C-alpha positions as CSV (number, residue, x, y, z in Angstrom):
1,M,0.1,0.1,0.0
2,A,1.3,3.4,-1.0
3,T,2.2,5.9,1.6
4,I,-0.2,8.8,1.6
5,T,1.6,12.1,2.4
6,L,-0.8,14.9,3.4
7,K,-0.7,18.4,4.6
8,P,-0.4,18.5,8.4
9,I,-3.0,20.8,9.8
10,R,-3.0,21.5,13.5
11,Q,-6.3,21.0,15.4
12,Q,-8.4,24.2,16.3
13,T,-7.5,25.6,12.8
14,D,-10.0,26.8,10.4
15,V,-9.7,24.8,7.1
16,I,-10.5,26.1,3.5
17,L,-10.5,23.5,0.9
18,R,-10.5,24.4,-2.8
19,V,-12.2,21.6,-4.8
20,T,-12.2,21.0,-8.5
21,L,-14.0,18.2,-10.3
22,T,-12.5,17.0,-13.6
23,D,-14.5,15.1,-16.4
24,N,-12.5,13.7,-19.2
25,G,-9.7,16.1,-18.5
26,V,-12.0,19.1,-18.5
27,R,-13.0,20.9,-15.2
28,V,-16.6,20.9,-14.6
29,S,-18.5,24.1,-13.5
30,W,-20.1,23.7,-10.1
31,L,-22.9,26.0,-11.2
32,D,-24.1,23.1,-13.2
33,A,-24.7,21.1,-10.0
34,E,-28.3,20.9,-8.8
35,T,-27.3,19.8,-5.2
36,I,-24.0,19.8,-3.3
37,R,-23.1,18.4,0.0
38,A,-19.5,18.3,1.5
39,F,-18.2,16.7,4.7
40,L,-15.0,15.8,6.2
41,Y,-14.5,12.2,7.1
42,S,-12.2,10.8,9.9
43,E,-10.3,7.9,8.4
44,R,-9.2,6.8,11.9
45,Q,-12.6,7.2,13.6
46,R,-14.5,6.0,10.4
47,I,-17.1,8.7,11.1
48,I,-18.2,11.9,9.5
49,D,-15.9,14.6,11.3
50,G,-18.3,17.4,10.3
51,P,-20.1,19.2,7.5
52,C,-18.6,22.0,5.5
53,T,-20.2,25.1,4.4
54,W,-19.4,26.0,0.8
55,E,-19.7,28.5,-2.1
56,V,-18.6,28.6,-5.8
57,D,-15.6,30.8,-6.4
58,S,-16.7,34.2,-7.6
59,E,-13.9,34.3,-10.1
60,D,-13.6,30.7,-11.3
61,D,-16.8,28.6,-11.1
62,T,-14.9,25.5,-11.4
63,I,-13.6,25.9,-8.0
64,L,-15.8,24.9,-5.0
65,V,-14.7,26.6,-1.8
66,C,-15.4,24.5,1.2
67,H,-15.1,25.9,4.8
68,Y,-14.6,23.7,7.8
69,D,-14.5,25.5,11.1
70,A,-12.2,24.7,14.0
71,H,-15.1,24.5,16.6
72,Q,-16.1,21.2,14.9
73,P,-14.7,17.7,16.1
74,Q,-11.4,17.6,14.2
75,H,-10.2,14.1,15.0
76,L,-6.4,13.4,14.8
77,G,-5.4,11.5,11.7
78,K,-5.9,11.4,7.9
79,T,-9.0,13.0,6.8
80,K,-10.9,12.7,3.5
81,L,-13.3,15.3,1.9
82,I,-16.5,13.8,0.8
83,V,-18.4,15.6,-1.9
84,E,-22.0,14.5,-2.9
85,V,-23.1,16.3,-6.2
86,T,-26.1,15.9,-8.4
87,I,-25.7,17.0,-12.0
88,Q,-28.4,16.3,-14.6
89,D,-30.4,14.2,-12.2
90,Q,-27.4,12.0,-11.5
91,T,-26.0,11.9,-8.1
92,S,-22.4,10.8,-7.3
93,T,-20.2,10.8,-4.2
94,Y,-16.5,11.5,-4.4
95,D,-14.0,11.1,-1.7
96,K,-10.3,12.2,-1.7
97,Y,-7.8,12.4,1.1
98,A,-7.5,16.0,1.9
99,L,-5.3,16.6,5.1
100,E,-4.2,15.1,8.3
101,F,-5.1,16.8,11.7
102,V,-2.1,16.8,14.1
103,A,-1.9,17.8,17.7
104,T,-1.3,21.5,18.5
105,T,1.8,20.5,20.5
106,D,3.5,19.0,17.5
107,E,6.6,20.7,16.2
108,T,6.4,22.9,13.2
109,Q,6.0,21.0,9.9
110,D,8.2,21.3,6.7
111,D,5.3,23.2,5.0
112,G,5.4,26.0,7.7
113,T,2.0,25.1,9.2
114,T,2.3,26.3,12.8
115,A,-0.2,26.4,15.8
116,E,-0.7,30.2,15.3
117,D,-2.2,29.7,11.7
118,E,-5.8,30.8,11.9
119,T,-6.6,29.2,8.5
120,A,-5.0,26.5,6.4
121,E,-5.8,26.0,2.7
122,V,-5.8,22.8,0.8
123,D,-6.2,22.1,-3.1
124,I,-8.1,18.9,-4.0
125,D,-8.8,17.5,-7.5
126,V,-11.5,14.8,-7.9
127,T,-12.2,12.9,-11.0
128,D,-15.3,12.2,-12.9
129,V,-15.2,8.6,-11.7
130,D,-16.9,7.8,-8.3
131,T,-13.8,7.0,-6.3
132,S,-15.6,6.1,-3.0
133,I,-15.0,2.5,-1.8
134,L,-17.5,3.4,1.1
135,T,-20.2,4.8,-0.8
136,G,-23.0,3.0,1.1
137,A,-21.6,3.6,4.4
138,I,-20.8,7.3,3.5
139,Q,-24.1,7.8,2.3
140,A,-25.7,6.4,5.4
141,A,-23.4,8.7,7.5
142,L,-24.4,11.7,5.4
143,D,-28.1,10.9,5.8
144,A,-27.6,10.3,9.6
145,A,-25.8,13.6,10.0
146,E,-28.5,15.5,8.2
147,A,-31.2,13.7,10.4
148,A,-29.2,14.8,13.5
149,N,-29.0,18.3,12.3
150,A,-32.8,18.3,11.7
151,A,-33.6,16.7,15.1
152,A,-31.4,19.3,16.8
153,G,-34.0,21.9,16.1
154,H,-36.9,19.6,17.2
155,A,-36.5,18.9,21.1
156,P,-38.7,16.2,22.6
157,Y,-41.9,17.5,24.4
158,I,-44.5,16.0,26.9
159,S,-47.8,15.6,25.1
160,E,-51.3,15.9,26.7
161,N,-51.4,12.1,27.2
162,G,-48.3,12.3,29.3
163,N,-46.0,10.6,26.8
164,W,-42.7,11.9,25.2
165,F,-43.3,13.0,21.5
166,I,-40.1,12.9,19.6
167,W,-39.0,14.2,16.1
168,D,-39.1,11.6,13.3
169,A,-36.9,12.8,10.4
170,T,-38.5,10.4,8.0
171,T,-42.1,11.7,8.3
172,G,-40.8,15.2,9.2
173,D,-43.3,15.3,12.2
174,Y,-43.4,14.5,15.9
175,V,-44.5,11.0,16.8
176,D,-45.7,9.4,20.2
177,S,-42.7,7.5,21.6
178,G,-45.0,5.4,23.9
179,T,-42.7,6.5,26.9
180,S,-44.4,8.1,29.8
181,A,-42.9,11.3,31.0
182,T,-43.7,10.2,34.7
183,G,-42.2,6.9,36.0
184,P,-44.4,4.1,37.6
185,E,-45.9,4.8,41.0
186,G,-43.8,3.3,43.7
187,P,-44.9,0.7,46.3
188,A,-46.8,2.0,49.4
189,G,-44.8,2.7,52.5
190,Q,-45.4,0.3,55.5
191,D,-47.2,1.6,58.6
192,G,-44.8,2.6,61.4
193,R,-44.9,0.3,64.6
194,D,-46.5,1.9,67.8
195,G,-43.9,3.1,70.3
196,Q,-43.8,1.5,73.8
197,D,-45.1,3.5,76.9
198,G,-42.5,5.1,78.9
199,R,-41.9,4.0,82.5
200,D,-42.8,6.2,85.5
201,G,-40.0,8.2,87.0
202,A,-39.1,7.8,90.6
203,D,-39.8,10.7,93.0
204,G,-36.9,12.9,93.7
205,Q,-35.3,13.1,97.2
206,D,-35.8,16.3,99.4
207,G,-33.0,18.9,99.2
208,A,-30.9,19.6,102.2
209,D,-31.6,23.0,104.2
210,G,-29.6,26.0,103.1
211,Q,-27.1,27.7,105.4
212,D,-28.2,30.9,107.2
213,G,-27.0,34.0,105.4
214,R,-24.4,36.4,106.9
215,D,-25.5,39.7,108.5
216,G,-25.4,42.6,105.9
217,V,-23.4,45.6,106.4
218,D,-24.8,49.0,106.4
219,G,-25.8,50.3,103.1
220,G,-23.5,52.8,101.3
221,I,-24.2,56.1,99.7
222,L,-27.1,55.8,97.3
223,Y,-27.7,59.1,95.4
224,P,-25.2,61.8,96.3
225,T,-25.9,65.3,95.3
226,F,-23.4,68.0,95.3
227,R,-23.7,71.8,95.3
228,I,-21.8,75.1,96.2
229,D,-23.5,77.5,98.5
230,A,-23.3,81.3,98.6
231,A,-20.1,81.1,100.8
232,M,-18.4,78.8,98.2
233,H,-18.8,75.8,100.5
234,L,-19.2,72.3,98.5
235,K,-22.0,70.6,100.2
236,M,-23.3,67.0,99.5
237,S,-26.6,65.4,100.3
238,D,-27.5,61.7,100.1
239,A,-30.7,59.7,100.8
240,G,-28.7,57.1,102.8
241,E,-29.5,56.7,106.4
242,S,-25.8,56.8,107.6
243,A,-24.5,59.5,105.3
244,N,-23.6,61.9,108.1
245,Q,-21.3,59.2,109.6
246,R,-19.2,58.7,106.5
247,F,-17.5,62.1,106.5
248,E,-14.9,63.7,108.8
249,V,-12.2,66.3,108.7
250,D,-9.0,64.9,110.1
251,S,-6.5,66.7,112.4
252,A,-4.6,67.8,109.4
253,G,-7.6,69.5,108.0
254,H,-8.2,66.8,105.2
255,F,-11.9,66.0,104.3
256,K,-12.4,62.3,104.1
257,M,-15.4,60.3,102.9
258,T,-15.9,56.6,103.8
259,I,-17.9,54.6,101.0
C-alpha cells in the first residue's frame, strides 16, 4: 500500500478546501450542480467529522470553496473530503484524502504550518469517476448527519397524554414514543410500629436545708448630690441613712469620705 503524504494541519485551525471536479480532462462548472453536500471524514474514527459550508468561487466557477470551522470535532489523523453532487439528475459521491489533523503540540512541519495559523488552505482535485469505496456507508453517514441536524432543532416534548413525543426525520413530524414522562408509581410505604409506653420516673429526694446568710453591712451612699453654696462651700446630700457618719475632717484638715 502506497504511503499517503498529506498536509499536516493543527487541530483548532479553520480549514479552507478548494475543490475541482474533472470530467475527461475538463473541469466541470460547479454552477451546473443541482445539489452539493460536503463533509470531512475521519479515517481513524471512520465517522463523519463534520459538515462543510461552501460557495462557488466568484472568479472561477470550476472551484468549490469548502469551509471547515475549528469548533467542529477535528479528530486526529488522515481526513477525507466527501463531496456529494447531483448533475443532470445523476448523483455521485466522491472522496479524496485532503489533510491530516495533528495535535497542537506537534513541532512545526516542513510546510510551515504552525499552531498560530488561523486558516489553512488545501487544494483538491476529484475525478469524474466515483472514487468512493465506502459509498453506502458514507451515504448512510451523510443521511444520519442530516437527520441529526434536523433533530437538533426539534426537542422532545410531553404531550397531553403524558407521553414523550419525539421528532421523526423520516416523516418530518413528531411521533408518540410510547414512553411516559412520569415513572411508574412506587410501592406504598409500610405503617410504622407503635412506640412503647415510657416508665414512670421515681420521686426525687428532698434537698438539704440551706445555710443561714451572713449579716449584711450598712448600706453605702445611694444618690449623692453636690452643690456650692453662697459662701463657696461644697455641700453634698444623700438619701442613705448613715450618710452623716461617713464624712470627717481629720487633724490635718483633710476632708475624708468613707464609702
